[in-house]
Kinemage of the C-alpha trace (Angstrom):
@kinemage 1
@onewidth
@group {chain A} dominant
@subgroup {mainchain}
@vectorlist {calphas} color= white
{ca met a 1} P -56.511 -50.246 47.111
{ca ser a 2} L -58.183 -53.618 46.848
{ca asp a 3} L -59.141 -55.519 43.682
{ca glu a 4} L -62.414 -56.840 45.389
{ca gly a 5} L -65.902 -56.937 43.863
{ca pro a 6} L -67.707 -59.493 41.755
{ca gly a 7} L -67.730 -57.439 38.509
{ca pro a 8} L -70.415 -57.958 35.807
{ca val a 9} L -71.415 -61.545 34.928
{ca gly a 10} L -72.593 -62.998 31.740
{ca thr a 11} L -72.383 -59.889 29.590
{ca glu a 12} L -70.176 -58.600 26.848
{ca asp a 13} L -71.495 -55.024 27.208
{ca leu a 14} L -69.040 -52.286 28.091
{ca leu a 15} L -71.753 -50.161 29.514
{ca val a 16} L -72.915 -51.788 32.763
{ca pro a 17} L -75.221 -49.706 35.107
{ca gly a 18} L -73.788 -49.608 38.517
{ca glu a 19} L -70.251 -50.501 37.272
{ca thr a 20} L -69.169 -48.470 34.219
{ca cys a 21} L -72.040 -46.163 34.168
{ca trp a 22} L -74.760 -44.768 36.258
{ca arg a 23} L -77.779 -45.002 33.943
{ca ile a 24} L -78.504 -46.055 30.374
{ca glu a 25} L -81.307 -43.991 28.815
{ca arg a 26} L -82.736 -43.616 25.318
{ca ala a 27} L -81.857 -40.551 23.282
{ca asp a 28} L -84.351 -39.521 20.606
{ca arg a 29} L -81.453 -37.676 19.030
{ca his a 30} L -77.721 -37.427 19.630
{ca ala a 31} L -75.312 -34.827 18.264
{ca val a 32} L -71.723 -34.011 18.534
{ca phe a 33} L -70.240 -30.562 18.250
{ca val a 34} L -66.570 -30.452 17.312
{ca asp a 35} L -65.158 -27.202 18.522
{ca ala a 36} L -67.003 -24.348 20.088
{ca ala a 37} L -68.176 -22.154 17.329
{ca asp a 38} L -71.135 -24.273 16.315
{ca tyr a 39} L -71.889 -25.316 19.887
{ca phe a 40} L -72.081 -21.651 21.204
{ca ala a 41} L -74.160 -20.612 18.348
{ca thr a 42} L -76.713 -23.454 18.929
{ca leu a 43} L -76.675 -22.839 22.684
{ca lys a 44} L -77.630 -19.208 22.184
{ca gln a 45} L -80.713 -20.162 20.171
{ca ala a 46} L -81.739 -23.023 22.571
{ca val a 47} L -81.599 -20.594 25.448
{ca leu a 48} L -83.703 -17.967 23.673
{ca arg a 49} L -86.301 -20.701 22.744
{ca ala a 50} L -86.381 -22.324 26.187
{ca glu a 51} L -89.883 -22.366 27.899
{ca arg a 52} L -89.391 -23.175 31.617
{ca arg a 53} L -85.827 -23.646 32.868
{ca val a 54} L -82.198 -23.617 31.796
{ca leu a 55} L -79.441 -24.948 34.130
{ca phe a 56} L -75.871 -24.276 33.660
{ca ile a 57} L -73.589 -26.568 35.610
{ca gly a 58} L -69.921 -25.551 34.985
{ca trp a 59} L -66.298 -25.362 35.991
{ca asp a 60} L -66.048 -21.789 34.650
{ca phe a 61} L -68.428 -19.206 33.249
{ca asp a 62} L -67.833 -15.885 31.684
{ca pro a 63} L -70.929 -13.675 30.740
{ca arg a 64} L -68.819 -11.490 28.609
{ca ile a 65} L -68.111 -13.950 25.793
{ca arg a 66} L -69.770 -13.804 22.354
{ca leu a 67} L -71.788 -16.673 21.406
{ca asp a 68} L -72.316 -16.267 17.616
{ca pro a 69} L -69.815 -13.756 16.345
{ca arg a 70} L -70.032 -15.081 12.784
{ca ala a 71} L -73.673 -13.924 12.506
{ca gly a 72} L -72.590 -10.315 12.581
{ca gly a 73} L -74.396 -7.648 14.288
{ca arg a 74} L -73.309 -5.689 17.558
{ca arg a 75} L -71.158 -7.414 20.000
{ca arg a 76} L -73.054 -6.491 23.288
{ca pro a 77} L -76.475 -8.278 22.527
{ca asp a 78} L -74.485 -11.396 21.497
{ca thr a 79} L -72.720 -11.791 24.866
{ca leu a 80} L -73.745 -14.585 27.058
{ca gly a 81} L -74.982 -12.407 29.844
{ca arg a 82} L -77.106 -10.360 27.652
{ca val a 83} L -78.506 -13.475 25.955
{ca leu a 84} L -79.504 -14.893 29.363
{ca glu a 85} L -81.171 -11.627 30.435
{ca ala a 86} L -82.949 -11.268 27.152
{ca ala a 87} L -84.329 -14.833 27.503
{ca val a 88} L -85.852 -14.184 30.936
{ca lys a 89} L -87.185 -10.729 29.945
{ca ala a 90} L -88.972 -12.181 27.003
{ca asn a 91} L -90.558 -15.185 28.712
{ca pro a 92} L -92.023 -14.555 32.218
{ca arg a 93} L -92.246 -18.307 32.776
{ca leu a 94} L -88.502 -18.888 32.182
{ca glu a 95} L -85.972 -19.352 34.995
{ca ile a 96} L -82.304 -19.655 34.397
{ca gly a 97} L -79.786 -21.004 37.009
{ca val a 98} L -75.945 -20.791 36.681
{ca leu a 99} L -73.909 -22.925 39.143
{ca gln a 100} L -70.101 -22.486 39.020
{ca trp a 101} L -67.311 -24.091 41.026
{ca asp a 102} L -66.468 -21.646 43.709
{ca tyr a 103} L -62.713 -21.550 43.155
{ca gly a 104} L -63.425 -21.026 39.454
{ca met a 105} L -64.788 -17.719 40.483
{ca val a 106} L -61.603 -16.866 42.230
{ca leu a 107} L -59.626 -17.726 39.015
{ca ala a 108} L -62.038 -15.555 37.094
{ca leu a 109} L -60.826 -12.392 38.989
{ca gly a 110} L -57.502 -12.702 37.279
{ca arg a 111} L -59.368 -12.151 33.937
{ca gly a 112} L -60.942 -9.048 35.156
{ca leu a 113} L -64.303 -10.673 35.680
{ca val a 114} L -66.643 -9.350 38.412
{ca pro a 115} L -67.343 -12.394 40.821
{ca ile a 116} L -70.441 -14.246 39.802
{ca val a 117} L -72.143 -13.646 43.233
{ca leu a 118} L -71.894 -9.897 42.701
{ca leu a 119} L -73.065 -10.316 39.093
{ca asp a 120} L -76.140 -12.135 40.621
{ca arg a 121} L -77.387 -8.974 42.301
{ca arg a 122} L -77.484 -7.131 38.975
{ca thr a 123} L -79.481 -9.640 37.077
{ca pro a 124} L -83.258 -10.204 36.763
{ca asp a 125} L -84.985 -12.167 39.590
{ca arg a 126} L -85.503 -15.166 37.404
{ca leu a 127} L -81.727 -15.347 36.513
{ca thr a 128} L -79.682 -16.799 39.401
{ca met a 129} L -75.885 -16.988 39.485
{ca thr a 130} L -74.252 -18.693 42.257
{ca val a 131} L -71.256 -20.867 43.256
{ca asp a 132} L -70.859 -24.406 44.485
{ca ala a 133} L -68.548 -24.942 47.417
{ca his a 134} L -69.735 -28.551 48.195
{ca his a 135} L -66.535 -30.396 47.393
{ca pro a 136} L -63.370 -31.806 49.159
{ca val a 137} L -60.447 -29.608 49.657
{ca gly a 138} L -58.523 -29.271 46.454
{ca gly a 139} L -61.444 -30.651 44.503
{ca ala a 140} L -63.315 -29.040 41.557
{ca his a 141} L -66.772 -29.210 39.952
{ca his a 142} L -65.463 -29.969 36.510
{ca glu a 143} L -68.559 -30.978 34.670
{ca lys a 144} L -69.861 -28.938 31.629
{ca ile a 145} L -73.572 -29.475 31.551
{ca val a 146} L -76.451 -27.382 30.209
{ca val a 147} L -79.873 -28.739 30.527
{ca ile a 148} L -82.895 -26.868 28.846
{ca asp a 149} L -86.581 -27.764 29.993
{ca asp a 150} L -85.423 -31.298 30.965
{ca cys a 151} L -85.833 -32.297 27.310
{ca leu a 152} L -82.421 -31.083 25.818
{ca ala a 153} L -78.921 -31.448 27.419
{ca phe a 154} L -75.450 -30.391 26.355
{ca val a 155} L -72.599 -32.488 28.006
{ca gly a 156} L -69.018 -32.682 27.179
{ca gly a 157} L -65.586 -30.791 27.467
{ca ile a 158} L -66.497 -27.219 26.283
{ca asp a 159} L -66.764 -24.638 29.148
{ca val a 160} L -69.069 -21.623 28.453
{ca thr a 161} L -66.156 -19.255 28.995
{ca ala a 162} L -63.358 -17.384 27.497
{ca asp a 163} L -60.718 -18.780 25.231
{ca arg a 164} L -62.902 -21.642 24.111
{ca trp a 165} L -64.342 -20.270 20.828
{ca asp a 166} L -62.779 -21.667 17.624
{ca thr a 167} L -63.792 -23.262 14.284
{ca ser a 168} L -62.582 -26.573 13.084
{ca glu a 169} L -60.241 -24.849 10.647
{ca his a 170} L -58.176 -23.637 13.635
{ca leu a 171} L -56.656 -20.847 11.693
{ca asp a 172} L -53.295 -19.387 13.020
{ca arg a 173} L -55.239 -16.217 13.591
{ca his a 174} L -58.912 -15.641 13.521
{ca pro a 175} L -60.609 -12.332 13.986
{ca his a 176} L -63.389 -13.734 16.289
{ca arg a 177} L -60.828 -15.646 18.636
{ca arg a 178} L -60.286 -12.923 21.300
{ca arg a 179} L -60.620 -12.494 24.937
{ca pro a 180} L -63.633 -10.488 26.085
{ca ser a 181} L -61.631 -8.194 28.358
{ca ser a 182} L -58.422 -7.115 26.531
{ca arg a 183} L -59.495 -8.105 23.079
{ca arg a 184} L -56.176 -9.928 22.971
{ca pro a 185} L -55.981 -12.685 20.306
{ca thr a 186} L -56.187 -16.202 21.651
{ca gly a 187} L -54.656 -19.445 20.142
{ca pro a 188} L -56.285 -22.342 18.344
{ca trp a 189} L -58.390 -24.369 20.646
{ca his a 190} L -59.826 -27.945 19.923
{ca asp a 191} L -62.850 -29.233 21.941
{ca val a 192} L -65.800 -31.432 21.734
{ca thr a 193} L -69.203 -31.659 23.339
{ca ser a 194} L -72.474 -33.550 22.697
{ca leu a 195} L -76.281 -32.952 22.630
{ca val a 196} L -79.017 -35.304 23.571
{ca ser a 197} L -82.883 -35.207 23.780
{ca gly a 198} L -85.589 -37.489 25.133
{ca pro a 199} L -85.158 -39.646 28.222
{ca ala a 200} L -81.345 -39.184 28.272
{ca ala a 201} L -81.886 -35.480 28.634
{ca arg a 202} L -84.395 -36.031 31.387
{ca ala a 203} L -81.997 -38.206 33.308
{ca leu a 204} L -79.208 -35.344 32.989
{ca gly a 205} L -81.933 -33.009 34.151
{ca asp a 206} L -82.083 -35.258 37.328
{ca leu a 207} L -78.318 -35.106 37.703
{ca ala a 208} L -78.236 -31.175 37.146
{ca arg a 209} L -81.065 -30.625 39.602
{ca ala a 210} L -79.279 -32.814 42.313
{ca arg a 211} L -76.101 -30.720 41.719
{ca trp a 212} L -78.054 -27.559 42.099
{ca glu a 213} L -79.586 -28.727 45.330
{ca ser a 214} L -76.168 -29.930 46.732
{ca gly a 215} L -74.518 -26.674 45.834
{ca thr a 216} L -77.478 -24.257 46.812
{ca gly a 217} L -79.658 -26.105 49.198
{ca arg a 218} L -82.609 -25.298 47.039
{ca arg a 219} L -84.715 -28.149 45.513
{ca leu a 220} L -86.088 -27.854 41.828
{ca glu a 221} L -88.841 -29.902 40.501
{ca pro a 222} L -88.547 -31.544 37.066
{ca val a 223} L -89.984 -29.715 34.046
{ca thr a 224} L -92.746 -32.067 32.712
{ca asp a 225} L -94.751 -30.037 30.341
{ca val a 226} L -92.163 -29.459 27.515
{ca glu a 227} L -92.223 -32.376 25.253
{ca thr a 228} L -89.742 -31.609 22.309
{ca cys a 229} L -87.097 -29.007 21.853
{ca trp a 230} L -84.516 -30.295 19.419
{ca pro a 231} L -83.055 -27.452 17.515
{ca ala a 232} L -84.084 -27.837 13.812
{ca glu a 233} L -80.751 -26.481 12.634
{ca val a 234} L -78.791 -29.464 14.194
{ca glu a 235} L -78.186 -32.525 12.228
{ca pro a 236} L -78.303 -35.564 14.598
{ca leu a 237} L -75.417 -37.902 14.421
{ca phe a 238} L -77.602 -40.753 15.979
{ca ala a 239} L -81.369 -41.194 16.397
{ca asp a 240} L -83.197 -43.404 18.884
{ca val a 241} L -80.020 -44.615 20.554
{ca asp a 242} L -79.068 -45.696 24.105
{ca val a 243} L -76.801 -43.332 25.837
{ca ala a 244} L -74.912 -44.120 29.083
{ca ile a 245} L -74.126 -41.540 31.653
{ca ser a 246} L -70.879 -42.208 33.676
{ca arg a 247} L -69.906 -40.038 36.643
{ca thr a 248} L -67.040 -39.150 39.032
{ca arg a 249} L -68.287 -38.198 42.507
{ca pro a 250} L -65.640 -37.775 45.288
{ca glu a 251} L -66.213 -39.030 48.807
{ca his a 252} L -67.348 -35.952 50.615
{ca gly a 253} L -69.951 -34.805 53.229
{ca gly a 254} L -71.337 -38.324 53.847
{ca thr a 255} L -71.505 -39.390 50.203
{ca ser a 256} L -69.492 -42.398 48.937
{ca leu a 257} L -67.020 -42.473 46.058
{ca val a 258} L -68.474 -43.003 42.548
{ca his a 259} L -65.748 -43.723 40.011
{ca glu a 260} L -67.700 -44.910 37.013
{ca val a 261} L -65.652 -42.939 34.626
{ca glu a 262} L -62.369 -44.698 35.690
{ca leu a 263} L -63.976 -48.204 35.513
{ca leu a 264} L -65.261 -47.346 31.965
{ca trp a 265} L -61.736 -46.321 30.934
{ca leu a 266} L -60.367 -49.600 32.260
{ca ala a 267} L -63.038 -51.656 30.716
{ca ala a 268} L -62.629 -49.995 27.333
{ca ile a 269} L -58.862 -50.707 27.433
{ca ala a 270} L -59.449 -54.329 28.592
{ca ala a 271} L -62.019 -54.977 25.862
{ca ala a 272} L -60.255 -53.219 22.915
{ca arg a 273} L -59.509 -55.518 19.969
{ca arg a 274} L -57.835 -53.444 17.250
{ca thr a 275} L -57.753 -49.671 17.863
{ca val a 276} L -58.120 -47.197 20.778
{ca tyr a 277} L -58.335 -43.422 19.820
{ca ile a 278} L -57.968 -40.880 22.601
{ca glu a 279} L -58.273 -37.064 22.741
{ca ser a 280} L -57.391 -35.615 26.108
{ca gln a 281} L -56.041 -32.565 27.766
{ca tyr a 282} L -53.594 -34.677 29.802
{ca phe a 283} L -51.933 -38.117 29.762
{ca ala a 284} L -51.212 -38.253 33.483
{ca asn a 285} L -53.030 -41.239 34.993
{ca arg a 286} L -50.657 -44.009 36.024
{ca arg a 287} L -53.394 -46.769 36.356
{ca ile a 288} L -54.588 -46.058 32.822
{ca ala a 289} L -51.017 -45.912 31.456
{ca glu a 290} L -50.182 -49.207 33.033
{ca ala a 291} L -53.349 -50.817 31.692
{ca ile a 292} L -52.282 -49.561 28.238
{ca ala a 293} L -48.779 -50.911 28.708
{ca glu a 294} L -50.155 -54.319 29.644
{ca arg a 295} L -52.103 -54.422 26.387
{ca leu a 296} L -49.143 -53.225 24.413
{ca lys a 297} L -47.061 -56.197 25.636
{ca glu a 298} L -49.566 -58.634 24.031
{ca pro a 299} L -48.365 -59.879 20.615
{ca asp a 300} L -51.822 -59.212 19.077
{ca gly a 301} L -53.094 -56.494 21.382
{ca pro a 302} L -54.757 -53.167 20.184
{ca glu a 303} L -53.083 -50.087 18.936
{ca phe a 304} L -53.364 -46.749 20.872
{ca val a 305} L -53.325 -43.219 19.216
{ca val a 306} L -53.429 -40.297 21.741
{ca val a 307} L -53.947 -36.589 20.787
{ca asn a 308} L -52.680 -34.199 23.369
{ca pro a 309} L -51.787 -30.488 23.596
{ca glu a 310} L -48.165 -29.628 23.429
{ca ser a 311} L -48.114 -28.447 26.950
{ca ala a 312} L -50.589 -27.803 29.767
{ca asp a 313} L -52.344 -24.372 30.289
{ca gly a 314} L -50.150 -22.710 32.861
{ca trp a 315} L -46.905 -23.329 34.829
{ca leu a 316} L -48.449 -25.132 37.748
{ca glu a 317} L -50.499 -27.423 35.469
{ca glu a 318} L -47.505 -28.228 33.476
{ca glu a 319} L -45.499 -29.054 36.546
{ca ala a 320} L -48.234 -31.452 37.615
{ca met a 321} L -49.504 -32.923 34.380
{ca gly a 322} L -46.495 -32.410 32.025
{ca thr a 323} L -44.081 -34.095 34.349
{ca ala a 324} L -46.443 -37.103 34.904
{ca arg a 325} L -46.980 -37.388 31.124
{ca ala a 326} L -43.203 -37.554 30.469
{ca arg a 327} L -42.733 -40.260 33.198
{ca leu a 328} L -45.827 -42.314 31.930
{ca leu a 329} L -44.834 -42.076 28.307
{ca ala a 330} L -41.452 -43.616 29.183
{ca leu a 331} L -43.413 -46.482 30.890
{ca val a 332} L -45.676 -46.982 27.860
{ca arg a 333} L -42.972 -46.778 25.261
{ca glu a 334} L -40.780 -49.343 27.120
{ca ala a 335} L -43.811 -51.748 26.914
{ca asp a 336} L -44.484 -50.945 23.265
{ca ala a 337} L -42.381 -53.721 21.857
{ca his a 338} L -44.688 -54.204 18.746
{ca asp a 339} L -44.779 -50.433 17.864
{ca arg a 340} L -48.579 -49.896 18.520
{ca phe a 341} L -48.498 -46.614 20.431
{ca arg a 342} L -48.388 -42.978 19.385
{ca leu a 343} L -48.923 -39.666 21.129
{ca tyr a 344} L -49.450 -36.691 18.741
{ca val a 345} L -49.744 -32.907 18.947
{ca pro a 346} L -51.959 -31.279 16.336
{ca val a 347} L -50.532 -28.208 14.666
{ca thr a 348} L -52.022 -25.453 12.457
{ca ala a 349} L -51.145 -24.513 8.798
{ca gly a 350} L -48.413 -22.343 10.284
{ca arg a 351} L -47.192 -25.177 12.478
{ca arg a 352} L -48.512 -23.581 15.604
{ca pro a 353} L -49.692 -26.133 18.224
{ca val a 354} L -53.478 -26.438 18.709
{ca tyr a 355} L -54.515 -26.659 22.363
{ca val a 356} L -56.421 -29.801 22.872
{ca his a 357} L -59.052 -29.628 25.509
{ca ala a 358} L -61.445 -32.349 24.162
{ca lys a 359} L -62.161 -35.624 26.116
{ca val a 360} L -62.987 -38.200 23.618
{ca leu a 361} L -62.544 -42.056 23.548
{ca val a 362} L -63.218 -44.319 20.575
{ca val a 363} L -62.718 -48.006 21.056
{ca asp a 364} L -62.691 -50.058 17.690
{ca asp a 365} L -66.047 -49.558 15.976
{ca arg a 366} L -67.754 -50.195 19.331
{ca leu a 367} L -67.613 -47.420 21.834
{ca leu a 368} L -67.916 -43.576 21.538
{ca arg a 369} L -67.324 -41.538 24.804
{ca val a 370} L -67.500 -37.748 24.988
{ca gly a 371} L -67.357 -36.008 28.292
{ca ser a 372} L -65.507 -33.774 30.811
{ca ala a 373} L -63.228 -36.296 32.394
{ca asn a 374} L -59.454 -35.901 31.690
{ca leu a 375} L -56.829 -38.673 31.807
{ca asn a 376} L -55.474 -37.559 35.097
{ca asn a 377} L -55.961 -38.798 38.691
{ca arg a 378} L -58.293 -36.049 39.803
{ca ser a 379} L -60.777 -36.769 37.177
{ca met a 380} L -61.125 -40.339 38.309
{ca gly a 381} L -61.857 -39.651 42.056
{ca leu a 382} L -61.455 -36.001 43.262
{ca asp a 383} L -63.466 -33.771 40.764
{ca thr a 384} L -67.082 -34.172 39.730
{ca glu a 385} L -67.261 -35.355 36.125
{ca cys a 386} L -69.864 -36.415 33.489
{ca asp a 387} L -69.392 -38.445 30.500
{ca leu a 388} L -71.746 -39.714 27.812
{ca ser a 389} L -71.193 -42.936 25.904
{ca ile a 390} L -72.711 -44.932 23.055
{ca glu a 391} L -71.894 -48.600 22.393
{ca ala a 392} L -72.510 -50.669 19.275
{ca arg a 393} L -73.436 -53.924 21.207
{ca pro a 394} L -72.768 -57.375 19.863
{ca gly a 395} L -75.999 -58.842 18.698
{ca asp a 396} L -77.703 -55.383 18.263
{ca pro a 397} L -79.642 -55.432 14.901
{ca arg a 398} L -78.330 -51.942 14.338
{ca arg a 399} L -74.778 -52.666 15.337
{ca glu a 400} L -73.340 -52.117 11.835
{ca glu a 401} L -75.061 -48.738 11.476
{ca leu a 402} L -73.871 -47.613 14.864
{ca ala a 403} L -70.369 -48.877 14.354
{ca ala a 404} L -70.155 -47.004 11.054
{ca thr a 405} L -71.211 -43.771 12.684
{ca ile a 406} L -68.718 -44.224 15.564
{ca thr a 407} L -65.666 -44.839 13.299
{ca gly a 408} L -67.015 -41.939 10.956
{ca leu a 409} L -66.687 -39.489 13.928
{ca arg a 410} L -63.195 -40.784 14.766
{ca asp a 411} L -62.251 -40.395 11.125
{ca arg a 412} L -63.694 -36.765 11.073
{ca leu a 413} L -61.584 -35.925 14.133
{ca leu a 414} L -58.435 -37.349 12.709
{ca gly a 415} L -59.173 -35.692 9.354
{ca glu a 416} L -59.497 -32.417 11.196
{ca his a 417} L -56.093 -32.773 12.849
{ca leu a 418} L -54.378 -34.142 9.713
{ca gly a 419} L -55.996 -31.493 7.316
{ca val a 420} L -57.660 -34.174 5.090
{ca gln a 421} L -61.214 -35.377 4.584
{ca pro a 422} L -62.648 -38.103 6.758
{ca lys a 423} L -62.799 -40.384 3.609
{ca ala a 424} L -59.009 -40.054 3.258
{ca val a 425} L -58.577 -41.400 6.797
{ca ala a 426} L -60.985 -44.403 5.943
{ca ala a 427} L -59.067 -45.017 2.838
{ca ala a 428} L -55.706 -44.939 4.556
{ca leu a 429} L -57.039 -47.457 7.176
{ca ile a 430} L -58.036 -49.805 4.344
{ca ala a 431} L -54.658 -49.332 2.605
{ca glu a 432} L -52.878 -50.108 5.890
{ca arg a 433} L -55.016 -53.148 6.626
{ca gly a 434} L -56.781 -51.600 9.536
{ca ser a 435} L -53.657 -50.198 11.363
{ca leu a 436} L -54.576 -46.845 12.809
{ca val a 437} L -51.038 -45.973 13.578
{ca arg a 438} L -49.825 -46.681 10.119
{ca ala a 439} L -52.698 -44.805 8.553
{ca val a 440} L -51.906 -41.745 10.535
{ca glu a 441} L -48.223 -42.045 9.684
{ca ser a 442} L -49.121 -42.357 5.944
{ca leu a 443} L -51.187 -39.028 6.175
{ca arg a 444} L -48.773 -36.919 8.263
{ca arg a 445} L -47.081 -34.096 6.439
{ca pro a 446} L -43.929 -32.016 7.197
{ca gln a 447} L -45.859 -28.734 6.176
{ca gly a 448} L -49.306 -27.369 6.963
{ca arg a 449} L -51.926 -28.880 9.257
{ca ser a 450} L -50.873 -32.166 10.662
{ca leu a 451} L -50.153 -34.274 13.699
{ca glu a 452} L -46.682 -34.171 15.133
{ca pro a 453} L -45.186 -36.872 17.424
{ca phe a 454} L -44.785 -35.568 20.970
{ca thr a 455} L -41.306 -35.427 22.392
{ca pro a 456} L -41.269 -34.962 26.173
{ca pro a 457} L -38.820 -32.415 27.573
{ca asp a 458} L -36.225 -33.189 30.124
{ca leu a 459} L -37.958 -33.324 33.643
{ca gly a 460} L -35.268 -31.904 35.741
{ca pro a 461} L -35.077 -32.545 39.536
{ca leu a 462} L -38.270 -30.925 40.451
{ca gly a 463} L -40.041 -32.651 37.610
{ca arg a 464} L -38.822 -35.942 38.614
{ca leu a 465} L -39.816 -35.466 42.271
{ca leu a 466} L -43.440 -34.384 41.264
{ca ala a 467} L -43.751 -37.342 38.735
{ca asp a 468} L -42.483 -39.912 41.259
{ca thr a 469} L -44.466 -38.667 44.126
{ca glu a 470} L -47.742 -37.589 42.376
{ca leu a 471} L -47.680 -34.701 44.919
{ca leu a 472} L -49.871 -32.501 42.835
{ca asp a 473} L -52.239 -35.151 41.421
{ca ala a 474} L -52.463 -38.247 43.700
{ca glu a 475} L -54.577 -41.366 43.063
{ca arg a 476} L -57.694 -41.509 45.111
{ca thr a 477} L -59.470 -44.702 43.946
{ca pro a 478} L -59.140 -48.383 44.594
{ca asn a 479} L -57.203 -50.301 41.954
{ca arg a 480} L -59.747 -52.506 40.157
{ca trp a 481} L -57.854 -53.018 36.973
{ca gln a 482} L -57.286 -56.848 37.374
{ca arg a 483} L -60.952 -57.380 38.100
{ca ile a 484} L -62.010 -55.242 35.211
{ca arg a 485} L -59.423 -57.036 33.029
{ca arg a 486} L -60.906 -60.374 33.804
{ca ser a 487} L -64.476 -59.212 33.320
{ca phe a 488} L -64.216 -57.180 30.051
{ca arg a 489} L -61.326 -58.830 28.128
{ca pro a 490} L -62.318 -59.939 24.556
{ca arg a 491} L -64.056 -63.241 24.490
{ca val a 492} L -62.496 -64.139 21.227
{ca arg a 493} L -58.907 -63.076 20.525
{ca arg a 494} L -58.621 -61.179 17.289
{ca thr a 495} L -55.953 -61.828 14.674
{ca arg a 496} L -54.010 -59.376 12.764
């Protein structure tokens, strides 16, 4: 738990290869999908158009889900498994591989799903479904990656599985929001993923093939004869932009720890000047909470707005993550002498909590990060994770354009939660002189869609024990906060 290491020297960049990211590569195009309905529909068409190879690297996978129920037609041909089979049957050159975390397969049995290794025996020869057991005890392969022909890659927080499908309206009830086995209605679900093409997609192809070889022992060669495959129906958010890939890789089987994800979190908090916007499934990482608390103590530090679900998905998760959140919230709020921290839960028009599964970070008008890593300890050092980030660097001739796009996406996300247009969020920020906390407070409503302040429940004896000992979610990485703080703190102090 040392604070050693030289840190980056002579740079104001947040994205530093070998420190806060693995590689920085150019993306011809970059898009963000907010919620799974549009993502799944685009994924379906991209798979059907694939020429040589599709690789799914996932935490969970359910071939029974529908991909585009809004398009109409019969249910069966629209299911993920049938789409994959149709793709390989239509194209004799196409190979599709699905790599799922091994314990995720066990969890799927509870949903009535045939184990993926048994499903593999029923599929065509060029469609392979298998599991990845190459991880530490208690660890998970938590990435959500789909790479198509090494020229297109989806990366983010959306698993290609049940319960994820929803639109950004987050209706209290939606006819297409159902589980594939029981057809039981499911609740509103908020999620985010991204799409890149060009060299950034090829780099993610390298990562996916390495994961495939690690999990299966089989080596795949890169796809080199497919030049472009951007889906014409998708409007890019960015064009010709640098994208950084940050990973978490646990120490296991002779490989050393990689915790670029955690170091980027710490660097982003250290460098923030005015606002930090976070969407996460959890708020359960003490090191990040302590870094936030340190910035909140500063008289001119940044504001923090965090969007979480009301509770974790399942009793055990709530015991592990919910108790940690309650304890860390107390720590953060005690440090918040200048009233610059809020943690909210989004609610539907009928005031039903929306489950937040997205993993998004927006720092000022400078950094956008979308990925698979949660704000908990295991995502920093135990599970495999992959995040993509874009930075509007100081001195970049396109900085203003990139900055406007970054804040535009933040305003879109807040607008979705608050039930207003993004321009209303931007106007509130102007009216409140750049204060994100006051802008959100001015837009919150007591009825209809909105954001509600989170009130932690009483922990009880078991909850206090779990929170104090971190028994179910222990820290596993060296503490580098002070080094990161020195290296990435703002060079010029901002004024309010």
